[in-house]
C-alpha positions in Angstrom: 111.9 118.8 100.0 111.3 114.5 99.2 111.9 111.7 101.3 114.5 109.0 100.6 114.1 105.4 101.8 116.3 102.7 101.2 114.9 99.4 100.8 116.0 95.5 100.6 114.9 92.0 100.8 115.8 88.5 100.1 113.0 87.7 97.8 110.7 89.8 95.8 107.6 89.2 93.1 106.1 92.3 91.4 103.8 90.6 89.8 102.7 91.1 86.1 98.8 91.2 86.1 98.7 89.6 82.5 99.8 86.2 83.8 97.5 85.1 86.0 98.5 81.2 86.9 102.3 81.5 87.2 103.7 84.4 89.4 106.2 86.3 87.1 107.8 89.3 88.5 108.8 92.3 87.1 112.6 93.0 86.8 112.1 95.7 89.0 109.9 97.3 91.5 106.9 99.0 90.5 105.5 102.4 91.6 102.6 100.9 93.4 104.8 98.8 95.3 107.2 101.6 96.4 103.9 103.6 97.3 102.5 100.6 99.4 105.9 100.4 101.5 105.4 104.0 102.2 101.8 103.7 102.9 102.8 100.6 105.7 105.2 103.1 107.5 102.4 106.4 107.4 99.0 106.4 105.8 96.3 109.1 106.5 93.7 110.2 104.5 95.3 113.6 104.7 98.1 112.6 102.6 98.4 111.1 99.3 102.0 109.6 98.6 103.9 110.1 95.1 106.9 108.3 94.1 109.1 110.5 92.3 112.3 108.2 91.4 113.8 104.9 91.9 117.2 103.8 92.0 118.3 100.0 91.4 121.2 99.3 93.9 122.0 95.6 93.2 121.8 93.8 90.2 119.1 91.9 88.8 119.0 88.3 89.9 116.5 86.0 89.1 115.3 82.5 90.9 112.8 80.1 89.9 110.7 78.2 92.9 108.0 76.1 92.7 105.5 76.2 95.4 102.1 74.3 97.2 99.6 77.0 97.2 95.8 76.8 98.2 93.6 76.8 95.1 90.4 78.4 96.8 89.3 80.9 99.6 87.3 80.0 102.8 83.7 81.5 102.8 81.9 82.4 105.7 79.8 79.7 105.1 82.3 76.8 104.6 82.8 74.1 107.4 86.5 73.9 106.7 89.2 73.9 104.0 91.2 70.6 103.0 94.3 71.5 102.1 95.1 68.3 100.8 92.3 68.5 98.4 92.6 71.9 97.2 96.3 72.1 97.0 98.2 73.5 93.5 101.7 73.3 92.9 102.6 77.0 90.9 105.9 77.7 89.4 107.3 81.6 90.4 109.8 83.4 89.0 111.2 85.7 91.6 113.5 88.5 92.2 116.3 87.6 95.0 118.8 90.1 96.9 116.9 93.3 96.1 117.5 96.7 97.1 115.9 100.0 96.1 116.4 103.8 97.0 112.9 105.2 96.7 112.5 109.0 96.5 109.1 110.2 97.3 106.7 113.1 98.4 103.5 113.4 99.5 100.7 115.8 98.9 97.6 117.1 101.2 94.2 116.0 99.9 90.8 117.1 100.3 90.4 115.1 103.4 93.0 117.1 105.4 91.2 118.9 108.7 92.1 122.3 110.1 94.6 120.7 112.2 96.5 119.2 109.4 99.7 120.8 107.3 102.5 119.6 105.7 105.0 120.0 108.7 103.0 117.9 110.9 103.1 114.6 108.7 106.9 115.5 107.8 108.1 115.2 111.2 105.6 111.9 111.8 107.1 110.1 108.9 110.4 110.9 109.8 110.1 109.7 113.4 108.3 106.4 112.4 111.0 105.8 109.6 113.8 106.5 111.8 112.5 103.8 114.1 111.9 101.3 112.0 108.0 101.6 113.0 105.3 100.5 110.5 101.5 100.2 110.5 102.0 96.6 109.1 105.0 95.2 107.4 106.1 96.5 104.7 106.4 93.8 101.9 108.3 93.6 98.3 105.0 92.8 96.1 103.5 90.0 98.3 103.1 89.8 101.9 105.6 86.8 102.2 108.7 88.7 101.2 109.4 91.1 104.0 111.0 94.8 103.3 113.6 96.1 105.3 114.1 99.9 105.1 116.1 102.8 106.6 115.4 106.7 105.9 118.4 108.4 104.7 119.2 112.1 104.7 120.8 112.4 101.4 121.4 109.5 98.8 125.1 109.2 99.3 124.9 107.8 102.8 123.4 104.4 101.3 124.8 102.0 99.0 126.2 102.4 95.5 123.8 102.6 92.5 124.1 100.0 89.9 124.9 101.3 86.4 122.1 99.8 84.9 120.6 101.4 81.5 117.7 99.5 80.2 114.2 100.0 79.1 112.0 97.3 81.1 108.9 97.8 78.9 105.3 98.6 79.4 105.1 98.3 83.6 102.5 98.5 86.0 102.0 102.5 87.5 99.2 101.9 89.8 95.6 101.1 90.4 93.0 104.0 89.5 90.1 103.8 92.0 88.5 107.2 90.8 86.2 105.7 88.5 85.3 102.8 90.4 82.9 101.9 92.9 85.1 102.6 96.5 82.8 99.1 97.9 84.6 96.9 94.7 88.3 96.8 94.5 88.0 94.6 91.8 86.7 97.2 89.4 89.9 99.7 89.7 91.3 100.4 86.7 95.3 99.9 85.9 97.8 102.4 84.7 101.0 101.5 82.8 104.3 103.5 82.0 107.0 102.8 79.9 109.7 101.9 82.6 113.3 103.0 81.5 116.2 102.8 83.8 119.2 105.6 83.0 122.4 104.8 84.8 120.3 102.6 87.5 117.7 105.5 87.8 114.1 105.3 87.4 112.1 108.4 86.8 108.7 107.9 87.5 106.3 110.5 85.9 103.2 111.9 87.5 99.8 110.3 87.8 98.4 112.9 85.0 101.3 112.6 82.6 100.7 111.8 79.1 103.5 108.8 79.7 100.7 107.1 82.1 98.2 104.7 80.0 95.3 103.5 81.2 
């Protein structure tokens, strides 16, 4: 059994990590961004989400924008932050009018307690997703781009799939925290995979697959 979540939004940016100064999105959603949307709806230490496949529901459309951003972070010791002194104008290549259908499932982790079982979390997720509930606003790559979602019983109940067959190249798969200090999120190791769409469907390999590179 898997869950089917249809997501959409006006703007999205699934940032390419190799580009530090300008924000440039991948052409489609990454597995990690899809997982974060599911975790925004239901996250518990007892479960671990896994993305199985992603369907592209709208044409890939780009928009180029220039935005003013603050180039520094406020520290606990600072007396304030003067925006005019730290303003930076940056260009961004974003996706617009996006929609995807996420097929996902979860597995139980070693953190599961005696009262935890699969049925409990299946019902919990279905209830929350069908009511539009979440722990924090799901977003499409960046927090300023909100994600709208609905739970489907079957894919045919949703939008038609775009007939896109394309090799998108090496794409960020997720971040591996297993070998890093859990107190230091900056030490996580990025994982990549060859992202391909066949008739609008992106098949996402398992984390332990040889297709996932570190």
